[in-house]
C-alpha positions in Angstrom: -10.0 -3.7 22.8 -8.4 -0.2 22.7 -5.9 0.2 19.9 -3.4 1.7 22.4 -3.2 -1.6 24.3 -2.3 -3.5 21.1 0.8 -1.3 20.3 4.1 -3.1 21.0 5.8 0.3 21.3 4.6 3.8 22.3 3.0 5.3 19.1 3.4 8.9 20.4 0.8 11.5 21.0 -2.5 11.3 19.2 -3.6 13.1 17.1 -0.4 13.8 15.2 -0.8 17.3 13.9 0.8 18.5 10.7 0.5 22.3 10.0 -1.4 22.8 6.8 -0.1 25.2 4.1 -1.4 26.1 0.7 -4.6 27.5 -0.6 -8.0 25.9 -1.0 -9.0 26.3 -4.6 -12.6 26.6 -6.0 -13.5 26.2 -9.6 -16.5 27.9 -11.1 -15.9 26.2 -14.4 -18.5 23.4 -14.5 -17.9 22.2 -18.1 -17.3 18.6 -19.0 -13.6 18.6 -18.1 -11.0 16.1 -19.4 -12.5 13.0 -20.9 -9.8 10.7 -19.4 -10.2 11.9 -15.8 -14.0 11.9 -16.0 -13.9 8.3 -17.3 -11.7 7.4 -14.3 -14.1 9.3 -12.0 -17.0 7.2 -13.4 -14.9 4.0 -12.8 -14.2 5.2 -9.3 -17.9 5.4 -8.6 -18.7 2.1 -10.3 -16.1 0.2 -8.4 -17.0 1.3 -4.9 -17.5 -1.7 -2.5 -18.3 -2.6 1.1 -15.5 -4.3 3.0 -18.0 -6.0 5.3 -19.6 -7.8 2.4 -16.9 -8.4 -0.2 -14.3 -9.8 2.2 -14.9 -13.1 4.1 -14.1 -12.1 7.6 -15.2 -15.5 8.9 -11.9 -17.0 7.6 -9.8 -18.1 10.5 -6.2 -16.7 10.7 -3.4 -18.1 12.8 -1.9 -14.9 14.4 1.5 -16.6 14.6 1.5 -17.3 10.9 -0.9 -14.9 9.3 0.9 -14.6 6.0 2.5 -18.0 5.5 5.9 -16.5 5.3 8.6 -19.2 4.8 11.6 -19.3 7.1 13.8 -17.9 4.3 11.7 -14.7 4.4 12.8 -14.0 8.0 15.7 -11.6 8.4 17.2 -13.7 11.1 17.1 -16.9 9.1 20.6 -18.4 8.6 22.1 -16.3 11.5 23.2 -17.5 15.0 20.1 -15.7 16.4 17.8 -18.0 14.4 19.7 -21.1 15.5 19.1 -20.2 19.1 15.4 -19.5 18.7 12.7 -22.0 19.8 9.8 -22.8 17.6 7.6 -20.6 19.8 10.1 -17.7 19.3 10.1 -18.1 15.6 6.3 -18.1 15.5 6.3 -15.0 17.6 8.7 -13.4 15.2 6.4 -14.1 12.3 3.5 -12.5 14.2 5.6 -9.4 14.8 6.7 -9.1 11.2 3.1 -9.4 9.9 2.0 -6.9 12.5 4.7 -4.5 11.5 4.1 -4.8 7.8 0.3 -4.4 8.0 0.6 -1.6 10.5 2.7 0.4 8.0 0.0 -0.4 5.4 -2.6 0.9 7.8 -0.7 4.1 8.6 0.0 4.7 4.9 -3.7 4.3 4.0 -4.6 6.9 6.6 -2.0 9.2 5.1 -3.4 8.5 1.6 -6.9 9.4 2.9 -5.7 12.7 4.2 -3.7 13.5 1.1 -6.6 12.6 -1.2 -8.8 15.0 0.8 -6.0 17.6 0.5 -6.1 17.1 -3.3 -9.9 17.7 -3.3 -9.2 21.0 -1.5 -6.2 22.3 -3.4 -6.3 21.0 -7.0 -7.5 23.7 -9.3 -9.5 21.5 -11.8 -13.0 20.3 -11.0 -12.6 16.9 -12.8 -9.6 16.2 -10.5 -11.6 17.2 -7.5 -14.4 14.7 -8.5 -12.0 11.8 -8.8 -10.1 12.7 -5.6 -13.4 12.5 -3.7 -13.9 8.9 -4.8 -10.3 8.1 -3.8 -10.8 9.6 -0.3 -13.6 7.0 0.2 -11.3 4.2 -1.2 -8.6 5.1 1.3 -11.0 5.2 4.2 -12.1 1.7 3.2 -8.5 0.5 3.0 -7.7 1.9 6.5 -10.8 0.2 7.8 -9.8 -3.1 6.4 -6.2 -3.1 7.6 -7.3 -1.9 11.0 -9.8 -4.7 11.3 -7.3 -7.4 10.2 -4.8 -6.2 12.8 -7.3 -5.9 15.6 -9.3 -9.1 15.0 -6.8 -11.4 13.4 -3.3 -10.5 14.6 -4.0 -8.6 17.8 -0.9 -6.5 17.6 0.1 -3.1 16.1 3.4 -1.2 15.4 3.7 2.6 15.4 4.2 4.4 12.1 7.7 4.0 10.8 9.9 7.2 11.2 10.6 7.3 7.4 7.0 7.0 6.5 6.0 9.7 9.0 8.7 12.0 7.6 7.6 11.6 4.0 3.9 12.1 5.0 4.9 15.3 6.9 6.9 16.6 4.0 4.1 15.9 1.5 1.4 17.6 3.6 3.5 20.6 4.7 4.3 21.6 1.1 2.1 24.5 -0.2 2.3 23.5 -3.9 -0.9 21.8 -4.9 0.9 19.0 -6.9 3.0 17.7 -4.0 0.3 15.5 -2.4 0.0 13.9 -5.9 3.7 13.4 -6.1 4.3 12.3 -2.5 1.3 10.1 -2.2 0.0 9.0 -5.6 3.5 8.3 -7.1 5.8 7.5 -4.2 3.8 6.1 -1.3 1.0 4.5 -3.4 3.5 3.2 -5.9 5.6 1.6 -3.3 2.5 0.2 -1.4 1.2 -1.3 -4.7 4.5 -3.2 -5.2 4.5 -4.4 -1.5 0.9 -5.5 -1.7 1.6 -7.3 -5.0 4.6 -9.2 -3.7 2.6 -10.4 -0.6 -0.5 -11.1 -2.7 1.5 -13.3 -5.1 3.3 -15.2 -2.3 0.9 -15.7 0.5 -1.1 -19.0 0.7 -3.5 -17.6 3.3 -7.0 -16.8 1.9 -7.9 -13.7 4.0 -4.8 -11.6 3.4 -4.9 -12.6 -0.3 -8.5 -11.3 -0.5 -7.6 -8.1 1.3 -4.5 -7.4 -0.8 -6.1 -8.3 -4.1 -9.2 -6.1 -3.6 -7.2 -3.1 -2.2 -4.8 -3.3 -5.2 -7.8 -3.1 -7.6 -8.5 0.4 -6.1 -4.9 1.4 -5.9 -4.4 0.8 -9.7 -6.9 3.6 -10.3 -5.2 5.9 -7.9 -1.8 5.6 -9.5 -3.4 6.1 -12.9 -5.0 9.3 -11.6 -1.7 10.7 -10.4 0.0 9.9 -13.7 -2.7 11.7 -15.7 -2.8 14.8 -13.6 1.0 15.2 -13.2 1.9 14.4 -16.7 -0.3 17.2 -18.0 0.9 19.7 -15.4 4.7 19.0 -15.5 4.7 19.7 -19.2 4.2 23.3 -18.2 6.9 23.6 -15.6 10.4 25.2 -16.1 13.6 23.1 -15.8 14.2 24.6 -12.4 10.7 23.6 -11.1 11.1 20.1 -12.5 14.5 19.7 -10.7 12.9 20.7 -7.4 10.4 17.9 -7.8 13.1 15.5 -8.8 15.0 16.3 -5.6 11.8 15.6 -3.6 11.5 12.2 -5.4 15.1 11.3 -4.7 14.8 12.1 -1.0 11.5 10.3 -0.8 12.8 7.2 -2.5 15.7 6.9 -0.1 13.3 7.3 2.8 11.0 4.6 1.4 13.9 2.3 0.8 15.0 2.7 4.4 11.5 2.3 5.7 11.4 -1.3 4.6 14.1 -2.7 6.9 11.8 -3.7 9.7 14.6 -3.1 12.2 12.0 -2.2 14.9 10.9 -5.8 14.9 14.4 -7.1 15.6 14.9 -4.6 18.3 11.9 -6.1 20.1 13.8 -9.4 20.1 16.8 -7.9 22.0 18.9 -7.1 18.9 20.7 -3.7 19.0 19.5 -1.0 16.5 23.0 -1.1 14.8 23.0 -4.9 14.4 19.3 -4.9 13.3 20.2 -2.5 10.5 23.2 -4.6 9.4 21.2 -7.8 9.4 18.4 -6.2 7.4 20.9 -4.9 4.8 22.5 -8.3 4.5 19.2 -10.2 4.1 18.9 -11.5 0.5 15.1 -11.7 0.8 14.8 -8.1 1.9 17.3 -7.0 -0.8 15.1 -8.5 -3.5 12.0 -7.1 -1.7 13.3 -3.6 -1.6 14.3 -3.8 -5.3 10.9 -5.0 -6.4 9.2 -2.3 -4.4 10.4 0.3 -6.9 8.9 -1.6 -9.8 5.8 0.7 -9.8 7.6 4.0 -8.8 10.4 4.2 -11.4 8.3 3.8 -14.6 5.7 6.2 -13.1 8.3 8.9 -12.4 9.7 8.5 -15.9 6.2 8.6 -17.4 5.2 11.9 -15.7 8.4 13.7 -17.0 10.8 13.6 -14.1 13.9 12.0 -15.5 16.8 14.3 -15.0 20.4 13.1 -14.8 20.6 13.3 -11.0 17.4 11.3 -10.5 18.6 8.7 -13.0 21.9 8.4 -11.1 20.0 7.9 -7.9 18.1 5.0 -9.4 21.4 3.6 -10.7 22.8 3.8 -7.2 19.7 2.0 -5.8 20.0 -0.7 -8.4 16.5 0.0 -9.8 17.2 2.1 -12.9 16.3 -0.6 -15.4 12.7 -0.7 -13.9 12.0 2.5 -15.8 11.3 0.4 -18.8 8.6 -1.6 -17.0 5.1 -1.6 -18.6 3.1 0.1 -15.9 -0.2 -0.1 -17.9 0.2 -3.9 -18.1 0.9 -4.2 -14.3 -2.2 -2.1 -13.5 -4.4 -4.0 -15.8 -3.3 -7.3 -14.2 -4.1 -5.8 -10.7 -7.6 -5.2 -11.8 -8.1 -8.5 -13.6 -6.8 -10.5 -10.6 -9.5 -9.0 -8.4 -12.2 -9.8 -10.8 -10.8 -13.4 -11.2 -10.8 -13.9 -7.4 -14.4 -12.7 -7.2 -15.4 -15.2 -9.9 -13.6 -18.1 -8.3 -15.1 -17.3 -4.9 -18.6 -17.0 -6.4 -18.2 -20.3 -8.3 -17.0 -22.1 -5.1 -20.0 -20.7 -3.1 -22.4 -21.8 -5.9 -20.9 -25.3 -5.9 -21.1 -25.6 -2.1 -24.7 -24.4 -2.2 -25.6 -26.8 -5.0 -24.1 -29.7 -3.0 -25.9 -28.6 0.1 -29.3 -28.6 -1.7 -28.5 -32.0 -3.3 -27.7 -33.5 0.1 -30.9 -32.1 1.6 -32.9 -33.6 -1.3 -31.2 -37.0 -0.9 -31.8 -37.0 2.8 -35.5 -36.2 2.2 -35.8 -39.1 -0.3 -34.1 -41.5 2.1 -36.6 -40.5 4.8 -39.5 -41.0 2.5 
């Protein structure tokens, strides 16, 4: 079915064109490069995988409860609107929320693919170009996966959220080569990782758990790449140049926080935009969700050297300042280990099922004899 027919709202003209600025940079320096980045490049090559083979697409998904979200996770829960809804309405609401969330994941992954390609073009160092090339492939795979899940399992899509579109546009229009790193690798990827992780750890549905776990294994490398490259580069910048980047981070973080309200979903259920925003702000579940979403961004921003007073105050105002002390390396290591653990568990289960099938066939043969 055409994607256009699955959108619940008009997605706008396609393709969306963002005027490109900045120079393409070639490097004639083919020496070994930085050991850390080359090691990450090797890991990026070693960890490539095929979504058609690694993910079990045969798992059935209830489109009206694709993520197993509890009632308490619904923004309308505990309000008069919820009390008036039938069970069918509530199931439809779950479907819309899952569609909206995974649609934003999909649009973000396409943006990440374009930004990774832009990094290949604009970054001056060859070792960074090498790694960015592997990331471009990763992001293409992620967009493929989320698109397939929405098309085949949910059957509904939402347009790109205005705040996400704005941040993507700002990131791509900036002529400075480090801005795709900062906008995508640190802000959008960092926020996506936290969102993926919260869903991965709460869903009891096998297919979305597979998707989120395997995508996060890739994303952990991407954030590590951004940290390495920007930490080295930002040591060379003046205070004024660092403040410019901090302003970009502050604006981007507020955009990302506002992106996560999901008010578009409530508007499709007859709730005014103003009330939808108010309900989203009052939702205890969404408040916790928004706070946890900065668990990857704040320590990363601090790590790369953007930690001026105004940026710190912005994080205080958002209620996420203390997350700057989080152990980002530990979080990333856990993301990779969980994917390997899931593979091992699935392989063991398949081996057990195969062994039982063979034993049953042998027993049947012996009975027949």
